[in-house]
DOTORFI-969552 format. One line per 2 residues: number of its first residue (from 0); their letters; for each residue y, x, z of C-alpha. Coordinates in Angstrom, 3 decimals. Layout:
NUM = a = Y/X/Z ~ ...;
//
This chain:
0 = mf = -24.967/50.659/-35.042 ~ -23.242/50.443/-31.699;
2 = nk = -19.543/50.050/-31.296 ~ -17.273/52.944/-29.925;
4 = nv = -17.431/51.404/-26.563 ~ -21.384/51.164/-26.191;
6 = ie = -21.069/54.844/-27.279 ~ -18.580/55.998/-24.815;
8 = kf = -20.532/54.355/-22.072 ~ -23.642/56.109/-23.136;
10 = kt = -22.300/59.393/-22.496 ~ -22.140/58.692/-18.655;
12 = fs = -26.190/57.783/-18.611 ~ -28.531/60.093/-17.738;
14 = tp = -30.814/61.236/-20.862 ~ -32.820/60.173/-22.180;
16 = fy = -33.216/56.490/-21.174 ~ -33.685/53.269/-22.998;
18 = yy = -30.967/50.976/-23.665 ~ -31.387/46.972/-24.105;
20 = dl = -29.646/44.734/-26.226 ~ -30.114/41.544/-24.238;
22 = dl = -27.659/39.390/-26.172 ~ -30.174/40.313/-29.129;
24 = lr = -33.078/39.455/-27.106 ~ -31.724/36.250/-26.527;
26 = qt = -30.775/35.488/-30.319 ~ -34.400/36.613/-30.886;
28 = ld = -35.735/34.170/-27.917 ~ -33.798/31.627/-29.530;
30 = tl = -34.880/31.552/-32.596 ~ -38.603/31.988/-31.752;
32 = kk = -38.483/29.076/-29.564 ~ -36.514/26.642/-32.262;
34 = aa = -39.245/27.822/-34.936 ~ -42.015/26.858/-32.729;
36 = dk = -41.039/23.446/-30.977 ~ -40.603/22.569/-34.347;
38 = yg = -44.161/21.937/-34.558 ~ -45.157/22.366/-31.101;
40 = yk = -46.570/25.442/-30.990 ~ -47.037/27.007/-27.984;
42 = ih = -45.846/30.893/-27.495 ~ -47.501/33.413/-24.918;
44 = ya = -45.389/36.309/-24.695 ~ -47.695/40.209/-25.255;
46 = vk = -46.589/41.770/-22.094 ~ -48.763/44.850/-23.721;
48 = an = -44.953/45.208/-26.107 ~ -43.196/46.018/-22.963;
50 = an = -43.579/44.605/-19.289 ~ -39.774/45.574/-18.460;
52 = pe = -39.709/43.273/-15.131 ~ -35.726/42.481/-16.517;
54 = il = -37.048/41.734/-20.305 ~ -39.837/39.709/-18.996;
56 = ki = -37.869/37.859/-16.483 ~ -35.460/36.697/-19.605;
58 = ic = -38.581/35.559/-21.714 ~ -40.058/33.695/-18.570;
60 = sy = -37.184/31.661/-18.645 ~ -37.106/30.247/-21.891;
62 = gf = -40.512/28.675/-20.822 ~ -43.181/30.759/-22.649;
64 = ga = -46.481/31.712/-21.165 ~ -48.073/35.498/-20.961;
66 = dc = -50.608/37.548/-23.143 ~ -52.133/39.660/-20.965;
68 = vs = -54.686/42.920/-21.568 ~ -55.158/43.899/-17.989;
70 = gn = -55.481/42.741/-14.454 ~ -52.286/44.290/-13.240;
72 = ev = -51.036/42.227/-16.572 ~ -51.657/39.214/-15.095;
74 = lk = -50.526/39.960/-12.005 ~ -46.906/41.497/-13.362;
76 = ai = -46.272/38.407/-15.506 ~ -47.038/36.119/-12.763;
78 = ec = -44.894/37.984/-10.185 ~ -42.104/37.379/-13.361;
80 = gf = -41.762/34.848/-13.205 ~ -44.737/33.387/-15.737;
82 = ha = -46.985/30.703/-14.436 ~ -50.775/31.149/-14.036;
84 = dk = -51.452/28.010/-16.351 ~ -49.806/29.710/-19.164;
86 = vv = -51.197/33.255/-18.708 ~ -53.761/34.476/-21.185;
88 = fa = -56.363/37.617/-20.178 ~ -57.616/39.341/-23.927;
90 = gv = -59.185/42.563/-23.545 ~ -62.423/43.877/-24.793;
92 = gk = -63.229/45.614/-20.976 ~ -61.768/44.030/-18.502;
94 = sd = -63.028/45.303/-15.042 ~ -64.996/42.876/-12.574;
96 = ke = -61.436/43.109/-10.278 ~ -59.799/42.132/-13.525;
98 = ii = -61.573/39.396/-13.641 ~ -61.703/38.371/-10.031;
100 = aa = -57.795/38.988/-9.852 ~ -57.085/36.507/-12.653;
102 = lk = -59.653/33.948/-11.226 ~ -58.615/33.937/-8.268;
104 = nd = -54.699/32.960/-9.500 ~ -56.474/30.161/-11.999;
106 = if = -54.848/31.359/-14.987 ~ -55.016/29.365/-18.415;
108 = cf = -57.634/31.079/-20.361 ~ -59.581/34.122/-20.952;
110 = nc = -59.974/35.444/-24.258 ~ -63.467/36.881/-24.340;
112 = es = -64.735/39.285/-26.419 ~ -68.738/39.513/-26.055;
114 = iq = -71.868/37.311/-24.721 ~ -71.726/39.987/-22.034;
116 = em = -68.538/39.710/-21.121 ~ -68.561/35.851/-20.493;
118 = ei = -71.988/35.937/-18.501 ~ -70.008/38.128/-16.254;
120 = in = -67.222/35.972/-15.734 ~ -69.518/33.209/-15.529;
122 = el = -71.370/35.505/-12.555 ~ -67.950/36.319/-11.004;
124 = ae = -66.624/32.466/-11.293 ~ -69.751/31.377/-9.970;
126 = sl = -69.357/33.626/-6.618 ~ -65.800/32.250/-6.040;
128 = nk = -67.110/28.800/-6.500 ~ -64.943/28.186/-9.754;
130 = tt = -64.932/27.085/-13.734 ~ -62.519/28.769/-15.730;
132 = rv = -61.568/28.313/-19.218 ~ -62.586/30.667/-22.211;
134 = al = -61.704/30.967/-25.384 ~ -63.727/33.036/-28.104;
136 = rl = -61.844/35.487/-29.655 ~ -63.173/35.829/-33.384;
138 = np = -63.494/38.889/-35.380 ~ -62.479/36.803/-38.784;
140 = gi = -62.972/40.340/-40.695 ~ -59.130/40.207/-42.491;
142 = da = -57.678/43.415/-43.389 ~ -54.394/43.550/-42.296;
144 = ht = -52.557/45.392/-44.128 ~ -50.819/47.575/-41.655;
146 = nq = -51.588/51.244/-40.186 ~ -55.338/51.524/-39.510;
148 = ki = -54.773/52.538/-36.096 ~ -53.372/48.941/-35.318;
150 = nt = -56.202/46.962/-37.504 ~ -57.758/44.895/-35.256;
152 = gl = -58.848/41.762/-37.894 ~ -61.555/44.259/-39.645;
154 = ad = -65.541/44.027/-39.172 ~ -65.945/47.206/-37.996;
156 = sk = -63.306/46.590/-34.908 ~ -63.942/47.245/-31.274;
158 = fg = -62.347/43.402/-30.861 ~ -63.272/40.123/-31.164;
160 = id = -66.910/38.752/-32.176 ~ -68.330/38.439/-35.710;
162 = fn = -67.507/35.192/-36.506 ~ -70.773/34.847/-38.682;
164 = kl = -72.668/34.535/-35.001 ~ -70.294/31.267/-34.003;
166 = ed = -73.068/29.146/-33.737 ~ -75.549/31.245/-31.451;
168 = iv = -72.706/32.186/-29.433 ~ -71.300/29.018/-28.925;
170 = kt = -74.646/27.477/-27.678 ~ -74.846/30.720/-25.161;
172 = vl = -71.902/30.035/-23.934 ~ -72.234/26.111/-23.438;
174 = sl = -74.929/27.177/-21.289 ~ -72.871/28.610/-18.835;
176 = kn = -72.161/26.434/-16.347 ~ -69.229/27.956/-14.328;
178 = lq = -67.525/28.514/-17.794 ~ -65.566/25.336/-19.977;
180 = li = -64.871/26.483/-23.646 ~ -61.332/24.804/-24.612;
182 = gl = -61.022/26.821/-27.773 ~ -60.793/29.979/-30.740;
184 = hy = -58.821/33.290/-30.650 ~ -57.994/35.760/-33.070;
186 = hi = -55.804/38.351/-33.722 ~ -55.455/40.692/-36.874;
188 = gs = -53.198/43.058/-35.913 ~ -49.847/44.248/-35.416;
190 = qi = -46.840/45.110/-37.827 ~ -47.516/42.417/-40.196;
192 = ld = -45.328/42.193/-43.159 ~ -47.341/40.966/-45.593;
194 = pe = -47.675/37.306/-45.294 ~ -50.867/36.677/-46.949;
196 = pf = -53.518/37.971/-44.060 ~ -51.411/35.035/-41.825;
198 = kl = -52.732/32.863/-44.718 ~ -56.539/33.720/-44.974;
200 = lc = -56.548/33.730/-41.337 ~ -55.536/30.012/-41.086;
202 = er = -58.093/29.489/-44.290 ~ -60.916/31.584/-41.987;
204 = sn = -59.854/29.419/-38.652 ~ -60.367/26.085/-40.871;
206 = em = -63.793/27.410/-42.239 ~ -64.873/28.116/-38.218;
208 = qs = -63.383/24.780/-37.471 ~ -65.728/22.969/-40.063;
210 = kl = -68.512/24.705/-38.872 ~ -68.108/23.412/-35.155;
212 = ek = -67.421/19.904/-36.441 ~ -71.489/20.447/-37.635;
214 = mg = -71.972/20.835/-34.248 ~ -70.639/18.131/-33.089;
216 = lh = -67.794/20.063/-30.722 ~ -64.276/19.806/-30.358;
218 = ld = -62.032/22.719/-29.283 ~ -58.792/21.978/-28.231;
220 = ei = -56.507/25.128/-28.130 ~ -56.342/27.258/-31.572;
222 = nl = -55.141/30.784/-30.642 ~ -53.657/33.094/-33.841;
224 = gg = -52.714/35.762/-31.452 ~ -49.374/37.520/-32.948;
226 = gl = -48.800/40.722/-35.214 ~ -45.604/39.822/-36.923;
228 = gv = -43.552/42.961/-38.042 ~ -40.570/44.421/-37.974;
230 = dy = -37.546/46.190/-40.138 ~ -37.760/49.693/-38.719;
232 = yn = -35.968/51.158/-41.649 ~ -32.996/48.397/-41.042;
234 = pd = -32.473/47.075/-37.458 ~ -29.130/46.345/-37.983;
236 = en = -29.369/44.047/-41.325 ~ -32.200/42.700/-40.203;
238 = pv = -32.406/42.573/-36.083 ~ -34.556/39.113/-36.252;
240 = pe = -37.697/38.297/-37.887 ~ -38.582/35.663/-39.693;
242 = fe = -40.389/33.281/-37.317 ~ -39.526/30.222/-38.782;
244 = kl = -40.881/31.852/-42.155 ~ -44.313/32.220/-40.701;
246 = ld = -44.671/29.469/-38.603 ~ -43.349/26.462/-41.620;
248 = mi = -46.477/28.736/-43.556 ~ -48.830/28.374/-40.676;
250 = he = -48.308/24.734/-40.571 ~ -48.993/24.356/-44.578;
252 = nl = -52.295/26.131/-44.275 ~ -54.282/25.089/-40.840;
254 = dv = -56.696/22.314/-40.176 ~ -54.581/20.853/-37.001;
256 = ks = -57.103/18.286/-35.360 ~ -55.847/15.495/-33.466;
258 = gq = -55.100/16.870/-29.473 ~ -55.166/20.159/-30.279;
260 = hv = -52.508/22.884/-29.974 ~ -51.546/25.976/-31.356;
262 = hf = -51.089/29.473/-29.807 ~ -49.255/32.372/-30.584;
264 = ef = -49.023/35.879/-28.880 ~ -45.722/37.962/-30.224;
266 = gr = -44.633/41.089/-28.413 ~ -43.224/43.285/-31.059;
268 = sv = -41.063/41.096/-33.047 ~ -39.572/39.660/-29.400;
270 = va = -38.666/42.873/-28.097 ~ -38.496/45.744/-30.895;
272 = qc = -34.871/45.775/-32.230 ~ -33.205/44.789/-28.875;
274 = gt = -34.793/48.366/-27.324 ~ -33.212/51.677/-28.203;
276 = mv = -34.310/54.801/-27.032 ~ -31.644/57.735/-26.945;
278 = sk = -31.893/61.281/-26.234 ~ -29.249/64.449/-25.996;
280 = vl = -29.485/67.646/-28.408 ~ -30.325/70.391/-26.289;
282 = yi = -30.654/73.232/-29.356 ~ -30.384/73.439/-32.878;
284 = kp = -32.678/76.057/-34.196 ~ -32.339/77.233/-37.669;
286 = at = -35.745/78.062/-39.625 ~ -36.887/79.102/-43.161;
288 = qt = -36.877/75.748/-44.404 ~ -35.393/73.104/-41.941;
290 = nf = -33.397/73.100/-38.738 ~ -34.808/71.988/-35.958;
292 = ai = -33.130/69.651/-33.821 ~ -34.507/70.094/-30.378;
294 = vd = -33.915/67.111/-28.402 ~ -34.562/66.253/-24.142;
296 = ag = -37.100/63.140/-25.293 ~ -40.584/63.821/-26.146;
298 = ft = -43.584/62.359/-27.014 ~ -43.201/60.953/-23.321;
300 = dl = -40.789/59.041/-23.543 ~ -41.338/57.587/-27.117;
302 = ir = -45.224/58.434/-28.112 ~ -45.388/56.178/-31.415;
304 = pa = -44.690/59.096/-33.867 ~ -47.062/61.422/-32.982;
306 = ly = -49.640/59.130/-31.845 ~ -49.644/57.332/-34.899;
308 = ga = -46.758/58.538/-37.544 ~ -44.686/55.554/-36.628;
310 = yh = -41.232/55.593/-37.990 ~ -37.630/55.164/-36.280;
312 = ki = -34.595/55.280/-37.642 ~ -32.779/58.708/-35.781;
314 = en = -28.886/57.942/-35.771 ~ -26.566/60.674/-34.708;
316 = lt = -24.035/58.768/-32.262 ~ -21.223/61.302/-31.389;
318 = se = -20.906/63.796/-34.192 ~ -17.619/63.432/-36.153;
320 = ss = -18.153/66.301/-38.956 ~ -18.559/64.956/-42.395;
322 = qt = -21.287/67.408/-43.495 ~ -24.595/66.654/-43.026;
324 = kk = -27.806/68.479/-43.319 ~ -31.469/68.318/-42.577;
326 = yd = -33.383/68.625/-39.820 ~ -36.760/68.230/-38.019;
328 = vv = -36.266/66.147/-34.440 ~ -38.760/67.502/-31.996;
330 = gp = -38.794/66.984/-28.586 ~ -39.506/70.030/-26.004;
332 = ic = -43.184/69.040/-25.021 ~ -45.753/71.912/-25.282;
334 = es = -47.639/70.344/-27.883 ~ -47.241/70.378/-32.096;
336 = td = -47.594/66.959/-32.549 ~ -43.944/66.637/-30.655;
338 = vf = -42.176/65.395/-33.525 ~ -40.117/61.995/-34.472;
340 = dk = -39.116/62.985/-37.708 ~ -39.047/66.116/-40.576;
342 = gi = -36.392/66.309/-43.097 ~ -34.118/63.643/-42.096;
344 = tl = -30.593/63.972/-43.117 ~ -28.027/63.155/-40.326;
346 = pe = -24.043/64.196/-39.829 ~ -23.988/68.107/-38.940;
348 = tr = -25.296/67.854/-35.165 ~ -24.755/70.118/-32.367;
350 = rg = -25.596/70.949/-28.957 ~ -24.845/67.820/-26.916;
352 = dl = -24.657/65.159/-29.568 ~ -26.444/61.803/-28.653;
354 = la = -29.219/60.574/-30.600 ~ -30.706/57.110/-31.143;
356 = fr = -34.135/56.271/-32.114 ~ -34.052/52.618/-32.784;
358 = ta = -35.734/49.779/-32.657 ~ -37.663/50.926/-29.887;
360 = ga = -37.911/47.805/-27.710 ~ -41.428/47.592/-28.023;
362 = yg = -43.771/50.334/-27.369 ~ -41.411/52.621/-26.203;
364 = ei = -40.791/52.849/-22.520 ~ -43.889/50.806/-21.727;
366 = ma = -45.974/53.505/-23.082 ~ -44.300/56.169/-21.422;
368 = sq = -45.940/58.919/-19.385 ~ -45.432/62.111/-17.159;
370 = yn = -47.418/64.859/-18.790 ~ -46.000/68.469/-18.191;
372 = lr = -44.958/66.535/-15.104 ~ -41.603/65.136/-16.625;
374 = el = -39.796/62.559/-15.372 ~ -39.831/58.682/-16.970;
376 = pn = -36.875/57.917/-18.794 ~ -34.048/55.983/-17.682;
378 = vy = -33.357/52.550/-18.079 ~ -30.235/50.661/-19.113;
380 = ys = -29.335/47.380/-20.002 ~ -26.362/45.928/-22.197;
382 = en = -25.380/43.876/-19.020 ~ -24.497/46.607/-16.924;
//
């Protein structure tokens, strides 16, 4: 919960806006770095979670790399200080233009998701007289027990390569003269709170390693992706994810060969809790079974609830009422899906009150749009 001084500061800001607690971000990064350094694990921040330049520069200052899923993310990461030799580039649909940009910047690795993609990267690398590093993104067929809209490791997912075809794929890649196969890559989903899928991923990775050994092949890089979840319901009680607990479990279950490096691509878990969206109440509209609290933010500012039913804790920061009522908190967009939550209990809410949408640092500001020709949300930082 925000203290009175911060709330008074919020009253001077133009709504809707994103507010980033940079102290909490640094606390999170400190915890992650300590947990990773314990085993020499390499961290690449997943830029897709939040590409705010100030956020990126702080993350970069910890010596982490960047996990990118577009050419512009690659360029933005390098612009914000990430070393190209710590940048990895994933995604099922890399365009020629994006591939060329990454090749020219000599990034660390392309995480590849199909044979045809690797053939194209090979052709483009040859045209630039370059050799580039690639890892195979394998689809391990693991259910991450998360929202099906963000579950990426199942057999019918568009992501990754069927792990059952590993031997044939490796033979094909090794025939491409401008590619250097250096590793295996996985990513089974996002907002994973159950440790069991990560344990299964270690077992599946060990199985893949055994297959490679039988082929006489040793790869130096194992990338287990990201996906660690955060507590959307209790952000104040659990502001920093349990990185150490997860990485301890990985260490116990993953078979790491001599000389191998283990990589992770954390995004949501790094930035989610440090970000809050704040919106002003425009109108209170009584209805038959509820009260609508109509706010000046819409799914153009925070799309997750409308996109896949995601939850964000909503708090009234300015109400002084001791009475509570139930509200449907909705936005101004001309779409019926512009709803943040229904039937939630808040202190009696009036026009002009400020509502905080917690745990919005990941997939919040970065997914904002200008549908209905709306302005993008403002951004403020705790150090302003």
